VEXBA-260578 format. One line per 10 residues: their letters; for each residue x, y, z of C-alpha. Coordinates in Angstrom, 3 decimals. Layout:
BEGIN
a> X:Y:Z; ... .
end
This chain:
BEGIN
mtdgtgaaes> -54.025:-38.311:67.212; -57.749:-38.956:66.448; -59.202:-41.258:63.879; -61.693:-40.107:61.238; -64.674:-40.495:63.546; -62.924:-38.672:66.351; -62.017:-35.777:64.090; -65.515:-35.460:62.778; -66.803:-35.328:66.342; -64.265:-32.707:67.258 .
lmearrvyse> -65.240:-30.464:64.217; -68.882:-30.758:65.216; -67.957:-29.584:68.764; -66.046:-26.747:67.312; -68.927:-25.663:65.141; -71.234:-25.675:68.182; -68.892:-23.365:70.101; -68.574:-21.156:67.101; -72.306:-20.905:66.840; -72.852:-20.031:70.425 .
qatlvqgpay> -70.070:-17.340:70.235; -71.612:-15.925:67.059; -75.042:-15.560:68.695; -73.324:-13.734:71.561; -71.296:-11.157:69.548; -74.352:-10.276:67.418; -76.184:-8.990:70.500; -76.445:-5.164:71.044; -74.449:-5.356:74.361; -71.409:-6.783:72.686 .
aasqqlffeq> -71.629:-4.126:69.766; -71.764:-1.468:72.452; -68.779:-2.804:74.238; -66.776:-2.924:71.061; -67.662:0.665:70.256; -66.622:1.837:73.739; -63.371:-0.129:73.402; -62.295:1.836:70.293; -63.568:5.105:71.460; -61.420:4.937:74.555 .
rrvakrgppt> -58.355:4.010:72.552; -58.855:6.381:69.669; -57.439:9.356:71.558; -55.417:7.462:74.137; -51.816:8.571:74.741; -49.199:6.624:76.611; -48.663:8.400:79.932; -45.582:9.121:81.824; -43.894:6.283:83.588; -44.490:6.243:87.339 .
pafsstglat> -42.068:5.297:90.111; -42.832:2.570:92.586; -40.237:2.434:95.411; -39.618:-0.698:97.539; -37.308:-1.344:100.388; -34.773:-2.888:97.923; -35.073:-0.129:95.367; -35.603:-2.801:92.715; -39.226:-2.176:92.048; -40.463:-1.779:88.349 .
ptgdtfgpta> -42.341:1.398:87.444; -46.083:0.982:87.991; -49.173:3.086:87.579; -49.874:6.630:86.557; -50.143:8.375:89.842; -46.838:9.608:91.146; -45.822:7.760:94.291; -45.425:4.326:95.719; -49.177:3.437:95.831; -49.948:2.819:92.162 .
ptasgstppa> -50.116:-0.870:91.331; -50.679:-0.587:87.565; -48.547:-1.253:84.543; -45.498:0.818:83.668; -46.209:3.895:81.478; -49.841:3.087:80.917; -53.084:4.875:81.707; -55.324:2.499:83.652; -59.065:2.724:83.011; -61.359:3.651:85.855 .
kqdtglfqpm> -62.805:0.239:85.931; -62.076:-3.189:84.529; -63.294:-3.078:80.901; -64.563:-5.937:78.762; -61.960:-6.888:76.298; -62.336:-6.540:72.629; -62.171:-10.323:72.049; -63.880:-12.980:74.161; -62.151:-16.344:74.584; -63.786:-19.516:73.228 .
hyqqetafva> -63.238:-22.588:75.396; -62.506:-25.956:73.738; -61.146:-29.310:74.759; -57.620:-29.751:73.836; -58.336:-32.385:71.121; -61.062:-30.188:69.622; -58.814:-27.129:69.549; -56.064:-29.177:67.632; -58.576:-30.458:65.140; -60.323:-27.185:64.529 .
tahsagvnan> -57.028:-25.385:64.002; -55.670:-28.030:61.639; -58.914:-28.031:59.650; -58.908:-24.127:59.343; -55.254:-24.407:58.015; -56.090:-27.091:55.580; -54.069:-29.762:57.382; -55.153:-33.342:57.777; -55.536:-33.794:61.612; -55.125:-37.644:61.098 .
nptdmaalvs> -51.532:-37.175:59.570; -48.999:-37.063:62.368; -46.314:-35.503:60.011; -48.540:-32.761:58.867; -49.603:-31.901:62.421; -46.050:-31.807:63.625; -45.112:-29.344:60.859; -48.186:-27.283:61.852; -47.411:-26.941:65.543; -43.627:-26.545:65.220 .
lddrllrqsk> -42.282:-22.873:65.451; -41.472:-21.543:61.937; -37.905:-20.326:62.069; -38.737:-17.697:59.466; -40.091:-15.638:62.391; -36.669:-15.736:64.041; -34.951:-14.832:60.833; -37.258:-11.847:60.341; -36.646:-10.691:63.961; -32.901:-10.700:63.304 .
elawmasenr> -33.386:-8.839:59.952; -35.539:-6.142:61.675; -32.965:-5.771:64.423; -30.252:-5.416:61.794; -32.256:-2.754:59.920; -32.874:-0.870:63.128; -29.207:-0.785:64.038; -28.327:0.321:60.342; -30.917:3.130:60.699; -29.440:4.367:63.985 .
alqkqsaalm> -25.945:4.221:62.508; -27.086:6.333:59.485; -28.668:8.858:61.782; -25.624:9.109:63.889; -23.281:9.653:60.753; -25.589:12.250:59.339; -26.014:14.190:62.651; -22.235:14.118:63.212; -21.844:16.646:60.247; -24.720:18.976:61.339 .
viltgwdtsm> -24.885:22.136:63.515; -28.209:23.773:64.546; -28.163:27.575:64.622; -30.843:29.087:66.928; -31.933:32.554:67.862; -32.847:33.846:64.409; -35.450:36.537:63.847; -38.516:34.637:62.510; -39.216:37.365:59.930; -35.713:36.752:58.305 .
spserlfmvn> -36.089:34.475:55.186; -33.551:31.853:54.387; -31.952:34.168:51.781; -31.590:36.910:54.336; -29.719:34.586:56.760; -26.941:33.680:54.215; -25.044:36.835:55.052; -24.713:35.911:58.749; -23.923:32.342:57.982; -21.273:33.302:55.493 .
wmleqithvq> -19.772:35.808:57.855; -19.465:33.322:60.713; -17.731:30.790:58.445; -15.371:33.553:57.151; -14.027:34.138:60.644; -12.670:30.600:61.030; -9.099:29.995:59.984; -9.686:26.195:59.227; -12.491:27.182:56.804; -10.249:29.612:54.925 .
aflqqrgwan> -7.536:26.910:54.634; -10.062:24.397:53.405; -11.128:26.694:50.585; -7.502:27.737:49.793; -6.572:24.099:49.309; -9.267:23.564:46.930; -8.813:26.709:44.773; -11.810:28.636:45.874; -10.006:31.291:47.945; -9.885:33.675:44.948 .
fdgeykylnv> -13.507:33.010:43.980; -15.496:36.267:43.802; -18.840:34.871:44.842; -20.762:36.838:47.512; -21.295:33.668:49.714; -18.136:31.704:48.734; -17.651:30.450:52.325; -20.828:28.362:51.952; -18.776:25.965:49.808; -17.678:24.256:53.043 .
lsadpstppa> -21.289:23.041:53.372; -22.669:19.991:51.635; -25.921:21.910:51.043; -27.310:25.389:51.463; -28.478:26.232:55.038; -31.903:24.713:55.680; -34.644:26.735:57.323; -38.210:25.281:57.572; -41.190:27.624:57.232; -43.245:28.580:60.242 .
gaqkwssvtl> -46.414:30.162:58.779; -47.236:33.077:56.435; -44.245:35.300:56.011; -42.579:33.615:58.991; -39.685:31.204:59.202; -38.398:28.918:61.939; -35.840:30.399:64.474; -33.670:27.412:63.646; -31.291:27.092:60.674; -29.451:23.702:60.063 .
lsfkswdlrk> -25.912:23.645:58.598; -24.532:20.391:56.990; -20.762:20.371:56.801; -18.623:18.454:54.300; -16.363:17.062:56.983; -16.281:16.506:60.682; -13.157:18.646:61.202; -15.063:21.675:59.665; -17.907:21.228:62.039; -15.512:20.874:65.012 .
afmeayggtq> -13.705:24.086:64.093; -17.102:25.869:63.856; -18.330:24.613:67.203; -15.016:25.603:68.812; -15.515:29.123:67.487; -19.211:29.583:68.272; -20.262:26.871:70.825; -21.478:27.870:74.181; -24.327:29.861:75.666; -23.273:33.438:74.940 .
gtplykdart> -24.127:33.486:71.225; -23.007:35.798:68.360; -24.951:39.179:67.713; -27.246:38.839:64.625; -26.797:41.101:61.606; -28.878:41.328:58.394; -25.934:42.956:56.653; -22.652:44.556:57.405; -24.324:47.605:58.918; -27.764:46.436:60.082 .
pvprhhirat> -27.819:44.619:63.501; -30.980:42.840:64.744; -31.624:43.854:68.270; -32.204:41.278:70.951; -31.120:38.351:68.730; -27.963:36.297:69.230; -27.045:33.247:67.177; -26.194:30.082:69.233; -24.663:27.029:67.688; -25.512:23.503:68.990 .
psspqfqrkl> -24.247:20.199:67.580; -27.016:18.101:66.085; -27.942:14.745:67.651; -29.698:11.658:66.072; -33.380:11.285:66.542; -33.133:8.132:68.450; -30.695:9.887:70.841; -33.138:12.718:71.453; -35.740:10.050:72.230; -33.583:8.508:74.918 .
eipirvllqa> -33.026:12.024:76.337; -36.727:12.579:76.959; -36.682:11.847:80.770; -33.886:14.336:81.262; -35.711:16.995:79.284; -38.901:16.274:81.217; -36.947:16.858:84.433; -35.660:20.200:83.059; -39.075:21.275:82.190; -40.252:20.428:85.872 .
lnlkeetepr> -37.367:22.356:87.398; -38.158:25.417:85.327; -41.527:25.602:87.029; -39.874:26.448:90.377; -40.283:29.908:91.797; -37.626:32.421:90.836; -36.531:32.685:94.494; -35.615:28.904:94.469; -32.560:27.417:92.793; -33.310:26.692:89.141 .
qvvilwktlt> -30.026:26.836:87.404; -28.753:23.360:86.562; -25.754:21.835:84.796; -26.442:18.870:82.432; -23.734:16.147:81.886; -24.982:14.940:78.621; -22.462:12.212:78.031; -23.628:10.455:81.184; -27.192:11.776:81.195; -26.659:13.359:84.629 .
vmspqmargf> -28.473:16.442:86.234; -26.629:18.403:88.698; -28.263:19.842:91.719; -29.974:23.152:91.052; -28.032:26.379:91.896; -29.145:30.098:92.298; -26.384:31.080:89.921; -24.564:28.700:87.467; -21.018:28.092:88.513; -18.359:25.626:89.485 .
deqatacarl> -18.770:24.077:92.903; -15.989:21.984:94.479; -18.597:20.035:96.479; -21.248:19.753:93.757; -23.803:16.979:93.961; -26.155:15.440:91.371; -29.839:15.139:91.726; -30.768:12.786:88.809; -29.044:10.359:86.489; -30.447:8.211:83.662 .
hyyaegeqfk> -29.097:4.759:83.019; -29.918:2.473:80.118; -29.188:-1.319:79.981; -30.278:-4.469:78.111; -31.899:-7.231:80.107; -32.315:-10.363:77.920; -33.547:-8.966:74.715; -35.336:-6.003:76.235; -34.031:-2.405:76.461; -34.779:-0.785:79.805 .
gileitkvis> -33.936:2.362:81.741; -33.435:3.510:85.371; -33.836:7.149:86.436; -32.276:7.768:89.794; -33.692:10.808:91.601; -33.106:12.226:95.070; -35.925:12.904:97.509; -35.812:16.642:96.891; -36.515:16.157:93.265; -39.085:13.348:93.965 .
dwlattppde> -41.117:15.673:96.293; -41.085:18.370:93.625; -42.225:16.105:90.876; -45.169:14.895:93.087; -46.283:18.521:93.725; -49.524:19.748:92.188; -48.884:22.035:89.242; -49.454:25.847:89.800; -52.895:27.196:89.143; -51.647:29.486:86.362 .
lmteedtiws> -50.822:26.542:84.126; -54.560:25.687:84.036; -53.859:21.988:83.624; -55.834:18.911:84.666; -52.655:16.873:85.497; -52.307:15.776:89.112; -48.549:16.234:89.321; -45.771:18.344:87.924; -44.177:15.202:86.541; -47.257:14.250:84.536 .
yswnkivfgv> -47.693:17.902:83.269; -44.071:18.159:82.266; -44.062:14.688:80.625; -47.107:15.528:78.359; -45.834:18.987:77.514; -42.362:17.738:76.344; -43.441:14.410:74.790; -46.538:15.565:73.069; -46.560:19.414:73.327; -48.273:21.401:70.544 .
qqemdaaerd> -48.388:18.396:68.209; -51.136:16.732:70.514; -53.257:19.863:70.300; -52.806:20.026:66.535; -53.866:16.429:66.208; -56.988:16.807:68.341; -57.959:20.106:66.375; -57.597:18.394:63.039; -59.603:15.293:64.198; -62.428:17.441:65.539 .
hfanakaaak> -62.485:19.597:62.351; -62.801:16.485:60.159; -65.385:14.874:62.430; -67.611:17.969:62.416; -67.403:18.353:58.614; -68.137:14.652:58.028; -71.207:14.903:60.400; -72.494:18.039:58.757; -72.219:16.432:55.276; -74.442:13.475:56.091 .
gtgkgmlagk> -77.839:13.575:54.452; -77.131:16.691:52.470; -75.908:15.021:49.241; -73.025:17.442:49.216; -69.355:16.816:50.079; -67.632:17.636:53.303; -67.184:21.410:53.844; -63.513:21.172:54.924; -60.719:23.567:54.119; -57.084:22.920:54.165 .
gsrhwtapmi> -55.727:21.697:57.451; -52.465:22.649:59.059; -50.797:19.478:58.097; -50.217:17.755:54.625; -53.028:15.515:53.510; -50.772:12.474:53.643; -50.078:12.887:57.367; -52.711:10.311:58.484; -50.998:7.583:56.289; -47.506:8.151:57.787 .
ysasstpypi> -46.964:5.948:60.770; -46.021:7.835:63.887; -45.787:6.293:67.351; -47.793:9.185:68.830; -49.280:7.026:71.510; -45.949:5.470:72.531; -43.290:8.155:71.928; -41.051:6.633:74.625; -41.688:2.840:74.311; -39.101:1.919:77.026 .
dleirlvsqv> -39.812:0.538:80.446; -38.446:3.176:82.771; -37.813:2.484:86.502; -37.841:5.679:88.597; -35.640:4.810:91.623; -35.443:7.037:94.766; -31.964:7.245:96.089; -30.119:9.159:98.802; -27.298:10.256:96.500; -26.673:10.229:92.821 .
ayvwdeycdk> -23.148:9.625:91.425; -21.566:11.630:88.573; -18.424:11.811:86.620; -16.159:14.399:88.105; -13.998:15.033:85.077; -17.081:15.521:82.862; -18.273:18.070:85.408; -14.848:19.873:85.255; -15.019:19.936:81.431; -18.298:21.927:81.648 .
fgensrkcgd> -16.423:24.766:83.289; -13.018:24.342:81.661; -11.457:23.401:85.007; -8.797:21.098:83.572; -6.464:21.514:86.458; -8.996:20.039:88.814; -9.563:16.872:86.836; -8.557:13.542:88.288; -7.647:12.270:84.767; -9.941:9.287:84.628 .
yrqatfsgap> -13.485:9.491:83.267; -14.263:6.119:84.801; -14.054:7.674:88.333; -17.454:8.649:89.716; -18.153:10.562:92.916; -21.191:11.600:95.001; -19.735:14.921:96.112; -16.450:16.613:95.247; -13.477:15.285:93.574; -13.058:11.508:93.902 .
vaatplltap> -10.170:10.097:95.977; -8.057:8.730:93.172; -4.502:9.137:91.956; -3.953:11.065:88.800; -2.707:8.752:85.990; 0.733:9.181:84.740; 1.155:11.374:81.715; 3.734:9.066:80.209; 3.933:5.256:80.173; 6.241:3.802:82.895 .
ta> 9.530:2.293:81.650; 10.786:-1.098:82.740 .
end
């Protein structure tokens, strides 16, 4: 610790360094550098993670060019050249740095007790970190509980209003025996209401608008209990769908209603790499295998087929794993060479995209999609109106945008929609759960009876567990 004279000298040295730095940052070159820094990041989006393969297969994802030759950070878009940082470091001697920091914090640098309290880590930071982790886990739990009671109905005619869809929803509920028993037990069976079967829902069906005189093709149902949702999915789940009717005598051609169980928002975020792969596979020619089976419980993509069907020697082409390392959440996406080669292919000309690879194109389309275009259009419209209003004495000539006026104040991680370090690992074979694959096709007789058994191709070599517990 310094005495009074030493502290004064350290403060004078600190003021000298501050003065030199102030002179530097007031120059036009530094101002231009700051402006360039913000311009580059104003429209920046986090790009897709890129694989980097090593002989051990343990490489972390690097760069933004698909392949093993990109030595940049995971999921980031590297600048064309090394930029000047926003902040420039100021170099001090250690003693000067201590004294200057203490002085700015109002601490006596000559008091050892005060200095020890200043440099020690405040445990409030640790407590806040734990509280934030608890709040995040509670939020995910609430999302999961809410989604467990919801069903998404797709395939609606967008010209049908929410009230016009009530007949179809009521009819679908009426066909389920469990729904009828639910109403009977609660005295609603003899109720004469036109849509009495909607009483099994906790709220009326929800349909968001999609423009003037148009509505979304999706309607959301929220059931009062989990067993009601289960009975509904058993009756209407699957890909076939139910023909759409406006009323008892008016069918809607070329429209079938399909039921899908809802999933929490955080779960959909974690499924992003799988959905990007599906988008990439859909870009294949029609003469190539494009039909895939997804094992959602284990985030596995089976190898594409010409026609969807059960295969006794089926193989998987990709699988997504999540794990925690220390306090960081990470992911590993295993892909075969066939998939890797396809993802590295240049997008077809008809897509009219500037992306270098199908992987980058699919990533940006799924992760950002139309919302990125809307954001850019809104930003350009406002910038033009603001520039035109300068010097006129009038307000900005700006009409109503496509989003609510509060949208800029709502935090949205648009630049990092997938803030997870993802390692894309090239493997010769991808393992999958055989029993989950059998469940997809209802082949219960072919199951080995253990979901912990994985295989690379065909049924695993494992004994079927006993149906009853052995006796002594």
